Phi, psi and omega in degrees: 000131182284152178288145178294148178291146182265134176301139185300313181296323176295318179299314179298315180299318180292321178296314181294319182297332182268002189258134173258133181287155172301139183242342182295131183240162175208156175272122183243132174308136184306323180297336185253009189265005182302133176084350179275166184258128181291128184275331185219137180302143183251127177263147181287122180278358184203169174275147172228120354291158183288342175208166177301136179216167186279135176270359186217158161282127181177223183225128175277130185222171169261128181301330179297332180274349186232036183297331178239142176300146178098004179292137178251126185235150175285136176277105189268338184199167180230126185234114176262165177301134181093353178254164178241129181272171176268161176306139184276120180282145179304139179083007179236167176229159177242125172294125186224151182239159184306129178091349180285145180297143177286128181289148177305137180099331178280145179226012175198159172235129177258126182297146189298335180292345180256018183232151174239129186243154167239195183297322187235353183230165175224136177255122185268113184272015187214144178257100187282159172266154180303132180089357183296129178060028176245126173270118189277156178304127179075010181299323179274307183224130176264135178306133178092348178281159180286119183277310178219133183272150176302146181088008179267132171282125190284122177260177176300321179295320178298319180295319176296321179297315178297318180296329183294341177249016172082017181277116184270336180224149180234142177279119184232157173276147174293157179290146172300139179262120185238130173261131183237129169213154176254159174239145178144118178292344183275354188275132176231161178269147174307137184103337176273156179277134179272131170269172180301130179088357181262156179222161176278144185276076180291327183302322181302322185287313182282331179292315176302315182294315180296318180295320177293325177294333176274014175064044175254153172266112191250132171257118181272109181263009174071224185243133174256133183293158181286082182208131185299313182297319180295320179293318177299317181294321179297317178296317181298315181293318183292330182294336189302313187227031177230150176280326185221137171252123181244119179247160179228119181094161174081011182256008178273205188243015179287165181295334180261009177265098190258352188296316182300314179297319181295321179295317178301322183282334184253358182185234181214154178239115185266326182226143174201130180078104182254146183278063176225162176218124355280163173118016184306312186279058175264138183237149178219138178186217182205153178243133180290141171263168181298329183272006178095347176281184185226151167253137178292154179228134171228126176253113179274152173297159182277332178296136189299315181294321178299315180296317182297310185290319179292327176297315185283327186265328184249312185284327182301313176300325177295315179296323176302314179296317180300322183283350181089015180284157173297155182308139184281126176245120181230114180252121179290152173271151174262125182220166182273131175276125175257041181206166174253140173225090194260354179234071183289160178270161177286348177264163172295131186245149173239109186261134179280123184224170178217137175294139182247167182298342180276001178087010178244195182242132174259148183257135174293135189294335180245116186252017180296154183287351177257005186268083183295332179299335179294327180283325177293329180279323189287151168248004178185181182234141168269123178270100188254124181298159180303133173073009185268122173280154178233131172239157182308132181099345178293151175268129184235167178268119186246126177251106175298136180301329181295334176291333186267003187248030177217000000 
């Protein structure tokens, strides 16, 4: 009797619950920290801006001197960004430029377009309110506040934020180390000549790329032949210095599918067969290391669409946990289906779709698990519940692929 299929959300929850995040940290120059995961929350060591400064090119004034439009004031000083002005004397104005500190005594800046100047005076054609066109001290960042929280994958904006308060190095977690190999005697590399029954190993190319896009350190172990002993040895070797071993193919039940048996002999298999389409034969477990610890194991299906979709929908949340990232929150968009799907599967389905100019979703005509062209065409997936038919005009759950690639 076959084992019942496991619900996808349950499988993800079980995988995440059994996973320990990477803990090794290092200090990384802020310029080089893009894409890494922050190990410790960073507090702002200073205010930004560090003092009140001008938001405009114009004139710093005292509101008491400009209560009525048309006041004429002596231009007593000129303050550029990076310079410090003198206290503003009553009845005078300071020529000031964007970013320059507000001189003591001034309480507003009037933009230059509202002023008329002569050689030594300025006539203010506007009556400003206190604080007008002034960026106040700490308006952007207050000293001591949490600048970036631990578990954040650092983006370009985060690096700029850290630099804005003078942080030259950031504490980060090392990248998860992942060993990747495919199984299959039929697999050849592009550039090689194909014999009858052989195919090019397309999965190797997109899996490597996706894993690197997820900020992993990947060791490409190529192709392992369809042989139990060879598969066992590959798993044993990969477990030594990797956090995760990711295989592609060989996890089904055919006579030449040796990965499942090899995992049982070298470790344990916790999950196998998920209630999704495509991607049912996904496996999860662990491989023993020589010192008694374990490397995690994930076996992806061999069909390209199955491997691609299961990596992004199931394995990606697991990798997020492994990398030390904050819990992944992914909310599907609701969009209109401009297609019919009248013969749904009993499993949860992921349909390749593309947004169309009419504001709806078009369906790729061939939804087979081996149709890699559907992924190159698609910009997202419809997450369709088990047994649910779709008719034109129905509202469906749409996952943009760009949401799944970070």
